[in-house]
C-alpha positions as CSV (number, residue, x, y, z in Angstrom):
1,M,164.6,44.5,-7.6
2,E,163.7,48.2,-8.1
3,K,161.2,48.9,-10.8
4,K,162.1,51.4,-13.6
5,K,160.0,54.5,-13.6
6,F,158.1,55.1,-16.9
7,R,158.8,58.4,-18.5
8,F,156.5,59.7,-21.3
9,R,158.5,61.3,-24.0
10,F,157.2,63.2,-27.0
11,T,158.5,61.9,-30.3
12,R,159.6,64.2,-33.0
13,G,156.4,63.4,-35.0
14,M,154.2,64.1,-31.9
15,R,155.9,67.5,-31.5
16,V,155.4,68.4,-35.1
17,G,151.7,67.4,-34.9
18,A,151.1,69.4,-31.7
19,R,152.7,72.5,-33.3
20,I,150.5,72.1,-36.4
21,M,147.4,71.8,-34.3
22,L,148.4,74.7,-32.1
23,S,149.1,76.8,-35.2
24,I,145.7,76.0,-36.6
25,A,143.9,76.8,-33.4
26,L,145.8,80.1,-33.0
27,A,145.1,81.1,-36.6
28,L,141.4,80.4,-36.1
29,V,141.3,82.4,-32.8
30,L,143.0,85.4,-34.5
31,F,140.7,85.2,-37.6
32,L,137.6,85.2,-35.4
33,M,138.9,87.9,-33.1
34,A,139.5,90.1,-36.3
35,A,136.1,89.1,-37.6
36,E,134.3,90.3,-34.4
37,R,136.2,93.7,-34.5
38,L,135.0,94.1,-38.1
39,N,131.4,93.1,-37.1
40,I,131.6,90.1,-39.3
41,A,131.2,87.7,-36.2
42,T,129.7,87.9,-32.7
43,V,130.9,86.4,-29.5
44,T,128.4,83.6,-30.0
45,D,129.7,83.0,-33.5
46,I,133.2,82.7,-32.2
47,N,132.2,80.3,-29.5
48,D,130.2,78.3,-32.1
49,S,133.2,78.1,-34.5
50,L,135.7,77.1,-31.8
51,R,133.4,74.3,-30.4
52,S,132.8,73.1,-33.9
53,F,136.5,73.2,-34.6
54,M,137.3,71.2,-31.5
55,S,134.6,68.7,-32.3
56,G,136.0,68.2,-35.8
57,L,139.2,67.0,-34.3
58,N,137.4,63.7,-33.7
59,P,135.5,63.0,-36.9
60,G,132.4,60.8,-37.3
61,S,132.0,57.6,-39.1
62,G,130.7,59.1,-42.3
63,Y,127.5,59.1,-44.3
64,P,124.9,57.6,-44.7
65,Y,123.5,58.7,-41.4
66,D,120.4,56.8,-40.2
67,V,117.3,58.8,-39.3
68,N,113.8,58.1,-38.2
69,S,111.7,59.5,-40.9
70,G,108.5,59.2,-38.8
71,S,110.0,61.7,-36.3
72,L,112.0,64.0,-38.7
73,K,110.3,67.3,-39.1
74,D,112.7,69.5,-41.1
75,I,116.3,69.8,-42.3
76,T,118.2,73.0,-43.1
77,V,121.8,74.2,-43.5
78,L,123.3,76.1,-40.6
79,N,126.7,77.7,-41.0
80,G,128.1,74.9,-43.1
81,D,126.5,72.0,-41.2
82,L,123.3,70.1,-41.6
83,F,120.7,71.1,-38.8
84,I,117.9,68.6,-38.2
85,L,114.7,69.0,-36.3
86,T,112.9,65.9,-35.1
87,G,109.9,65.5,-32.8
88,Q,112.2,65.1,-29.8
89,D,115.4,67.1,-30.5
90,T,117.7,69.2,-32.7
91,I,120.8,67.6,-34.2
92,T,123.7,69.2,-35.9
93,L,125.8,66.9,-38.3
94,D,129.2,68.0,-39.7
95,S,130.7,66.8,-43.0
96,T,131.8,63.5,-41.3
97,A,128.2,62.8,-40.0
98,K,129.3,63.4,-36.5
99,Q,126.7,64.8,-34.2
100,V,128.2,68.2,-33.2
101,K,125.1,68.7,-30.9
102,S,122.0,67.0,-29.9
103,T,119.5,68.9,-27.7
104,S,116.2,67.6,-26.7
105,H,112.9,69.6,-26.7
106,T,109.3,69.0,-25.6
107,Y,107.5,70.8,-28.4
108,S,104.3,69.1,-29.6
109,T,104.5,70.6,-33.0
110,P,108.0,71.8,-33.7
111,A,109.1,74.0,-36.5
112,M,112.1,76.2,-37.3
113,S,113.5,79.1,-39.4
114,A,117.3,79.7,-39.9
115,R,119.3,82.6,-41.0
116,G,123.1,82.8,-41.1
117,S,124.5,81.0,-38.0
118,K,121.4,80.9,-35.9
119,V,118.0,79.2,-36.0
120,V,114.7,79.9,-34.1
121,V,113.0,76.7,-33.1
122,Y,109.5,77.1,-32.0
123,N,106.3,75.2,-30.9
124,R,103.7,75.9,-33.6
125,N,100.3,76.5,-31.8
126,G,102.3,76.7,-28.6
127,N,103.9,79.5,-26.8
128,R,107.6,78.5,-26.5
129,F,110.5,79.2,-28.7
130,R,114.3,79.0,-28.4
131,I,117.4,80.4,-30.4
132,E,120.2,77.9,-31.3
133,N,123.4,77.8,-33.3
134,R,125.3,74.7,-34.4
135,T,126.7,73.9,-30.9
136,D,124.5,75.6,-28.2
137,T,121.1,76.9,-27.2
138,L,121.4,80.6,-26.8
139,F,118.0,81.5,-25.5
140,S,114.7,80.0,-24.4
141,G,111.6,82.1,-24.1
142,E,107.8,82.2,-24.1
143,T,105.3,84.6,-25.8
144,A,103.4,87.0,-23.5
145,D,100.0,86.0,-22.3
146,D,100.5,82.4,-23.6
147,E,99.8,83.6,-27.2
148,K,100.1,80.7,-29.7
149,I,102.9,80.9,-32.3
150,I,101.8,80.7,-35.9
151,T,105.2,81.1,-37.6
152,A,108.6,82.8,-37.1
153,A,111.7,84.2,-38.8
154,M,115.3,84.5,-37.8
155,G,117.0,87.8,-38.9
156,A,120.5,88.3,-40.3
157,K,121.2,90.8,-37.5
158,G,120.2,88.2,-34.8
159,N,116.8,89.7,-34.1
160,V,113.8,87.3,-34.4
161,A,110.1,87.8,-35.4
162,L,107.1,85.8,-34.2
163,A,103.6,85.9,-35.6
164,T,101.1,84.7,-33.0
165,F,97.4,84.4,-32.5
166,S,96.2,87.1,-30.1
167,Y,93.3,87.5,-27.7
168,D,92.5,91.1,-28.7
169,C,92.9,90.7,-32.5
170,A,93.2,88.0,-35.2
171,S,97.0,87.8,-35.2
172,K,100.0,89.8,-34.0
173,L,103.6,90.5,-35.1
174,I,106.3,90.7,-32.4
175,V,109.9,91.5,-33.3
176,Y,112.5,91.0,-30.5
177,S,116.1,92.5,-30.4
178,N,119.1,90.3,-30.7
179,N,119.1,89.7,-26.9
180,Y,115.7,88.1,-27.5
181,K,114.4,89.8,-24.3
182,N,113.3,93.3,-25.6
183,T,110.4,93.9,-28.0
184,I,111.5,96.4,-30.6
185,F,108.3,96.3,-32.6
186,S,104.8,94.9,-32.5
187,W,101.7,95.1,-34.8
188,S,98.2,93.9,-34.4
189,C,96.4,92.5,-37.4
190,A,92.6,93.1,-36.6
191,Q,90.9,90.7,-39.0
192,D,93.4,88.4,-40.9
193,S,95.8,85.7,-40.0
194,I,99.5,86.2,-40.6
195,T,100.9,83.4,-42.7
196,S,104.5,84.4,-43.3
197,V,107.1,86.8,-41.9
198,D,110.6,87.9,-42.8
199,L,113.2,90.4,-41.6
200,S,115.5,92.5,-43.8
201,D,119.3,91.9,-43.7
202,N,119.9,95.5,-42.3
203,G,117.6,94.8,-39.4
204,R,115.4,97.8,-40.1
205,Y,112.3,96.2,-41.7
206,A,109.8,93.3,-41.4
207,V,107.3,92.1,-43.9
208,V,104.3,89.9,-43.3
209,S,101.7,88.3,-45.4
210,A,98.2,87.9,-44.0
211,V,95.1,85.9,-45.4
212,G,91.5,86.4,-44.9
213,A,88.2,86.5,-46.7
214,R,86.4,89.5,-48.3
215,D,82.8,89.1,-49.7
216,G,83.2,85.4,-49.9
217,E,86.5,85.5,-51.7
218,I,90.0,84.7,-50.5
219,Y,92.0,87.9,-49.9
220,S,95.7,88.5,-48.9
221,K,97.8,91.5,-48.1
222,V,101.6,92.1,-47.8
223,V,102.6,94.7,-45.2
224,V,106.1,96.2,-44.8
225,F,107.1,97.8,-41.5
226,D,109.9,100.2,-40.6
227,F,110.7,99.7,-36.9
228,D,111.1,103.4,-36.3
229,Y,107.4,104.0,-37.2
230,S,104.1,102.5,-35.9
231,E,102.3,102.8,-39.3
232,P,103.1,100.4,-42.2
233,K,105.8,101.7,-44.7
234,A,103.9,99.9,-47.5
235,E,100.8,97.7,-47.9
236,Y,99.6,95.8,-50.9
237,E,96.4,93.8,-51.4
238,Y,95.8,90.6,-53.5
239,Y,92.2,89.6,-54.1
240,G,91.6,86.0,-55.1
241,T,95.1,85.0,-54.1
242,A,96.5,83.3,-51.0
243,I,100.0,84.7,-50.3
244,L,102.0,81.7,-48.9
245,A,105.4,83.2,-48.1
246,V,107.2,86.5,-48.1
247,H,111.1,87.0,-48.3
248,F,113.4,89.9,-48.3
249,A,115.8,90.0,-51.2
250,K,118.7,92.4,-51.2
251,N,118.5,96.2,-51.4
252,D,115.0,96.2,-49.7
253,N,113.3,94.2,-52.4
254,V,110.5,91.8,-51.4
255,V,109.2,88.7,-53.0
256,A,105.7,87.2,-52.2
257,I,104.8,83.7,-53.3
258,G,101.1,83.3,-54.0
259,D,99.1,80.2,-55.0
260,N,98.5,81.8,-58.4
261,L,101.0,84.5,-58.8
262,I,104.5,85.7,-57.7
263,S,104.7,89.3,-56.7
264,F,107.8,91.5,-56.7
265,I,108.0,94.7,-54.5
266,K,111.1,96.6,-55.7
267,G,112.5,99.1,-53.2
268,L,109.5,98.6,-51.0
269,K,107.6,100.8,-53.5
270,N,106.9,99.4,-56.9
271,K,104.9,96.2,-57.1
272,S,104.6,93.9,-60.2
273,D,102.9,90.6,-60.4
274,I,103.4,87.6,-62.7
275,E,100.5,85.2,-62.8
276,Y,101.0,81.5,-63.3
277,G,98.2,81.3,-65.8
278,S,97.2,77.6,-66.5
279,S,100.2,76.4,-64.5
280,T,100.1,75.5,-60.8
281,L,102.7,76.1,-58.1
282,Q,104.6,72.9,-57.4
283,D,107.3,74.2,-55.0
284,F,109.4,77.3,-54.2
285,A,112.7,78.1,-52.5
286,F,114.4,81.2,-51.2
287,S,118.2,81.7,-50.6
288,E,119.9,83.9,-48.1
289,D,121.6,85.9,-50.8
290,G,118.2,87.0,-52.1
291,Y,117.5,84.6,-55.0
292,T,114.1,82.9,-55.6
293,A,113.1,79.8,-57.4
294,I,109.7,78.6,-58.2
295,A,108.6,75.2,-59.9
296,L,105.4,75.2,-61.9
297,A,103.4,72.3,-63.2
298,Q,102.4,73.4,-66.7
299,H,98.7,72.9,-67.3
300,G,98.7,70.8,-64.1
301,S,100.8,68.1,-65.6
302,T,103.4,66.1,-63.5
303,N,105.5,65.5,-66.7
304,E,105.6,69.1,-67.9
305,Q,107.5,71.2,-65.2
306,K,109.1,74.6,-65.4
307,I,111.6,76.0,-63.0
308,L,112.1,79.9,-63.0
309,C,114.8,81.7,-61.0
310,Y,114.9,85.4,-60.0
311,S,117.9,87.3,-58.8
312,N,118.0,89.5,-55.7
313,S,117.3,92.5,-57.9
314,L,114.1,90.7,-59.0
315,T,115.2,90.0,-62.6
316,Q,114.6,86.6,-64.1
317,T,117.8,84.6,-64.6
318,F,116.4,81.4,-66.2
319,D,113.3,79.7,-67.3
320,N,113.9,75.8,-67.8
321,D,111.5,73.1,-68.8
322,Y,111.7,69.6,-67.5
323,D,109.8,66.5,-68.4
324,K,109.8,65.1,-64.8
325,T,108.2,65.9,-61.5
326,V,109.8,68.3,-59.1
327,K,109.6,66.8,-55.6
328,S,111.4,69.5,-53.7
329,M,113.9,72.4,-54.0
330,Y,116.5,74.0,-51.8
331,M,118.8,77.0,-52.5
332,S,122.1,78.0,-51.2
333,D,125.5,79.3,-52.4
334,G,124.2,80.3,-55.7
335,R,122.8,76.8,-56.5
336,I,119.5,75.1,-56.5
337,C,119.1,71.5,-55.4
338,V,116.3,69.9,-57.2
339,V,114.9,66.5,-56.3
340,F,113.1,64.8,-59.3
341,D,111.6,61.2,-59.3
342,S,114.9,59.4,-59.9
343,E,117.5,62.2,-60.0
344,V,119.0,65.1,-58.1
345,Y,120.1,68.1,-60.1
346,V,122.4,70.9,-58.8
347,I,121.5,73.9,-61.0
348,K,123.3,77.2,-61.1
349,T,121.2,80.3,-60.7
350,S,122.2,81.0,-64.3
351,G,120.2,77.9,-65.3
352,S,123.0,75.5,-66.3
353,T,123.1,72.1,-64.6
354,L,126.2,71.7,-62.6
355,K,125.8,68.1,-61.4
356,K,123.4,65.2,-61.7
357,Y,123.0,62.4,-59.2
358,E,120.9,59.2,-59.2
359,A,118.2,58.8,-56.6
360,D,115.4,56.4,-56.0
361,H,111.7,56.9,-55.3
362,T,112.4,57.3,-51.5
363,A,114.3,60.5,-52.1
364,I,112.7,63.6,-50.3
365,S,115.0,66.6,-50.3
366,A,118.6,67.6,-51.1
367,Y,120.9,70.2,-49.6
368,N,124.0,71.9,-51.0
369,I,126.9,73.0,-48.8
370,G,129.8,74.2,-50.8
371,N,130.7,71.5,-53.3
372,R,128.9,68.8,-51.2
373,T,125.4,67.7,-51.7
374,Y,123.4,65.7,-49.2
375,L,120.3,63.7,-50.0
376,Y,117.6,63.0,-47.5
377,S,115.7,59.7,-48.3
378,V,113.3,57.6,-46.2
379,G,115.5,56.3,-43.3
380,E,118.8,58.0,-44.0
381,I,120.8,61.1,-45.1
382,S,123.6,60.3,-47.6
383,K,126.2,62.2,-49.4
384,C,125.6,62.3,-53.2
385,K,128.5,60.8,-55.2
């Protein structure tokens, strides 16, 4: 008896589904092509978005997502996804908790700095670094002469800055172009150790903070560079202050966070300092749109906390008091995620509280992506509800 041949046939529903998926993919491709022509996106951004889109067709199992807290080093937000750095790898999680990417590394002391769609992952006190996006490793490199990396910064234009210990000076700044192979600027700091570095959004400037000692007293300086000139564009000194971090706000404004003051450098020219007085710095956070938030423990008290926010034009937007301890802060999309002892607040940069979530004592940090808030606690990452 002759066997009947099986013929696969598309049902009407399958044809409709295929057309919808094809239309979505085509629309995404056309949008990204237009974005590249308008200099909104690069080829790597387009590849990243396409890979992320294809990965999203098969969603994950949802949050919570289990993590090994003993191995986890840092978490950030990268182009709409969570980006996790552990002692062994980097992991990208989408909104369904699916691993979009997992890439191993062999760095002994890994650290990272993100901006826009890219992140520089580096081996602190080692000489290796690499550039990644959500779905791929774009470049892997090493510092010249095996110089050890202190810190690094990713630029909005795709350039990257490394601060290193040097054999012929105390520390050195190196800025690479967006192909990560060509050095476009370097500066040697003769006596002091660079503690922080940032790159301006227009790709023209870098700012560093450096800390040393003068006459038995701690001393810091903030130095701004224009890549077209070898000499600093501006330099400011801070006696009795340890500058912990520097950040470019919009319109060439710089914010420097010190252990006892916050310093604003408007237009790279005019400096003004606000001292904390009897309060102590609890935490601080920067956002990519140029906002800055600091948390102060008033009179050193854990139950008298103050959060202040400053806009990208360096004006204060709010000054709120809280009777609970600030454990951590993260800023993005015009919102500040604040983890307290038993709650997570999502606060607008205007100072009003948008949302409140319960949290237990194991909560460590929270991250805002659009209308979603993720909470990292010991052993897991969950979505706040």
